[in-house]
BALO-945055 format. One record per residue (C-alpha): residue number from 0; x, y, z. Coordinates in steps of 0.25 Angstrom, whole numbers, plus 5000, padded with zeros to 4 digits. Example, Ala and Ser with C-alpha at 12.3 -4.5 7.8 and 13.67 -1.06 7.14 Angstrom:
<atom num="0" px="5049" py="4982" pz="5031"/>
<atom num="1" px="5055" py="4996" pz="5029"/>
REM end
This chain:
<atom num="0" px="4909" py="5189" pz="5431"/>
<atom num="1" px="4898" py="5177" pz="5431"/>
<atom num="2" px="4890" py="5187" pz="5424"/>
<atom num="3" px="4894" py="5183" pz="5410"/>
<atom num="4" px="4894" py="5166" pz="5412"/>
<atom num="5" px="4880" py="5167" pz="5419"/>
<atom num="6" px="4876" py="5175" pz="5406"/>
<atom num="7" px="4881" py="5164" pz="5398"/>
<atom num="8" px="4876" py="5153" pz="5404"/>
<atom num="9" px="4863" py="5159" pz="5406"/>
<atom num="10" px="4861" py="5164" pz="5390"/>
<atom num="11" px="4856" py="5155" pz="5380"/>
<atom num="12" px="4862" py="5160" pz="5369"/>
<atom num="13" px="4876" py="5162" pz="5365"/>
<atom num="14" px="4884" py="5175" pz="5366"/>
<atom num="15" px="4896" py="5181" pz="5365"/>
<atom num="16" px="4900" py="5189" pz="5378"/>
<atom num="17" px="4909" py="5202" pz="5379"/>
<atom num="18" px="4918" py="5201" pz="5392"/>
<atom num="19" px="4930" py="5208" pz="5399"/>
<atom num="20" px="4944" py="5204" pz="5395"/>
<atom num="21" px="4948" py="5202" pz="5410"/>
<atom num="22" px="4939" py="5190" pz="5409"/>
<atom num="23" px="4948" py="5183" pz="5401"/>
<atom num="24" px="4959" py="5181" pz="5411"/>
<atom num="25" px="4953" py="5172" pz="5420"/>
<atom num="26" px="4960" py="5156" pz="5418"/>
<atom num="27" px="4950" py="5148" pz="5410"/>
<atom num="28" px="4938" py="5156" pz="5408"/>
<atom num="29" px="4947" py="5166" pz="5401"/>
<atom num="30" px="4949" py="5158" pz="5390"/>
<atom num="31" px="4934" py="5154" pz="5389"/>
<atom num="32" px="4932" py="5168" pz="5390"/>
<atom num="33" px="4939" py="5173" pz="5379"/>
<atom num="34" px="4935" py="5162" pz="5369"/>
<atom num="35" px="4919" py="5168" pz="5372"/>
<atom num="36" px="4920" py="5182" pz="5377"/>
<atom num="37" px="4922" py="5194" pz="5368"/>
<atom num="38" px="4933" py="5200" pz="5377"/>
<atom num="39" px="4935" py="5215" pz="5380"/>
<atom num="40" px="4944" py="5222" pz="5388"/>
<atom num="41" px="4935" py="5233" pz="5392"/>
<atom num="42" px="4947" py="5243" pz="5395"/>
<atom num="43" px="4951" py="5244" pz="5382"/>
<atom num="44" px="4944" py="5249" pz="5370"/>
<atom num="45" px="4949" py="5242" pz="5360"/>
<atom num="46" px="4945" py="5229" pz="5366"/>
<atom num="47" px="4932" py="5235" pz="5369"/>
<atom num="48" px="4931" py="5239" pz="5353"/>
<atom num="49" px="4935" py="5225" pz="5350"/>
<atom num="50" px="4924" py="5219" pz="5358"/>
<atom num="51" px="4913" py="5227" pz="5353"/>
<atom num="52" px="4917" py="5221" pz="5338"/>
<atom num="53" px="4917" py="5208" pz="5343"/>
<atom num="54" px="4903" py="5208" pz="5350"/>
<atom num="55" px="4898" py="5216" pz="5336"/>
<atom num="56" px="4905" py="5204" pz="5328"/>
<atom num="57" px="4897" py="5194" pz="5338"/>
<atom num="58" px="4884" py="5201" pz="5336"/>
<atom num="59" px="4886" py="5203" pz="5321"/>
<atom num="60" px="4888" py="5187" pz="5320"/>
<atom num="61" px="4874" py="5185" pz="5328"/>
<atom num="62" px="4880" py="5181" pz="5343"/>
<atom num="63" px="4875" py="5187" pz="5354"/>
<atom num="64" px="4883" py="5195" pz="5365"/>
<atom num="65" px="4884" py="5197" pz="5378"/>
<atom num="66" px="4889" py="5209" pz="5385"/>
<atom num="67" px="4887" py="5216" pz="5399"/>
<atom num="68" px="4882" py="5231" pz="5397"/>
<atom num="69" px="4888" py="5235" pz="5411"/>
<atom num="70" px="4902" py="5230" pz="5406"/>
<atom num="71" px="4907" py="5224" pz="5419"/>
<atom num="72" px="4901" py="5221" pz="5432"/>
<atom num="73" px="4892" py="5229" pz="5441"/>
<atom num="74" px="4900" py="5232" pz="5454"/>
<atom num="75" px="4890" py="5243" pz="5457"/>
<atom num="76" px="4878" py="5243" pz="5464"/>
<atom num="77" px="4869" py="5245" pz="5453"/>
<atom num="78" px="4861" py="5236" pz="5447"/>
<atom num="79" px="4868" py="5240" pz="5433"/>
<atom num="80" px="4878" py="5248" pz="5428"/>
<atom num="81" px="4878" py="5254" pz="5416"/>
<atom num="82" px="4878" py="5249" pz="5404"/>
<atom num="83" px="4890" py="5251" pz="5392"/>
<atom num="84" px="4883" py="5254" pz="5378"/>
<atom num="85" px="4892" py="5245" pz="5371"/>
<atom num="86" px="4881" py="5232" pz="5371"/>
<atom num="87" px="4870" py="5242" pz="5367"/>
<atom num="88" px="4879" py="5247" pz="5356"/>
<atom num="89" px="4882" py="5233" pz="5351"/>
<atom num="90" px="4867" py="5229" pz="5350"/>
<atom num="91" px="4863" py="5242" pz="5343"/>
<atom num="92" px="4874" py="5240" pz="5333"/>
<atom num="93" px="4871" py="5226" pz="5331"/>
<atom num="94" px="4857" py="5227" pz="5330"/>
<atom num="95" px="4856" py="5217" pz="5340"/>
<atom num="96" px="4846" py="5215" pz="5353"/>
<atom num="97" px="4852" py="5216" pz="5368"/>
<atom num="98" px="4846" py="5205" pz="5377"/>
<atom num="99" px="4848" py="5212" pz="5393"/>
<atom num="100" px="4853" py="5201" pz="5401"/>
<atom num="101" px="4853" py="5204" pz="5418"/>
<atom num="102" px="4862" py="5195" pz="5429"/>
<atom num="103" px="4856" py="5197" pz="5443"/>
<atom num="104" px="4861" py="5195" pz="5454"/>
<atom num="105" px="4874" py="5195" pz="5451"/>
<atom num="106" px="4879" py="5203" pz="5463"/>
<atom num="107" px="4872" py="5194" pz="5473"/>
<atom num="108" px="4879" py="5183" pz="5465"/>
<atom num="109" px="4893" py="5188" pz="5465"/>
<atom num="110" px="4896" py="5200" pz="5472"/>
<atom num="111" px="4909" py="5209" pz="5467"/>
<atom num="112" px="4914" py="5211" pz="5479"/>
<atom num="113" px="4914" py="5196" pz="5483"/>
<atom num="114" px="4926" py="5188" pz="5474"/>
<atom num="115" px="4922" py="5175" pz="5471"/>
<atom num="116" px="4907" py="5174" pz="5477"/>
<atom num="117" px="4897" py="5169" pz="5470"/>
REM end
């Protein structure tokens, strides 16, 4: 769960991230999260469509967006999970460049099988 804050702290430009609605449930953090993130309930088709519309609006207004194309945390042994194609479709439709970013060492810093470990 620390990938989003790591990206925010290490990126010099302003952007609007796409984030899962479950994160808004956390006390205090959730209130801040709701103000900063385009939220999506990944299980709800209408929510997914609304988030795409909101992301397009941000791009059309000149704002950068942040998406994690794997869609969720990678709990597999693979280096990367398969990417969903939404980020690429948005970029093509909006005629915007994609700047790939990778965060190295997250599994070592915060292993999935260890709760509250850092």
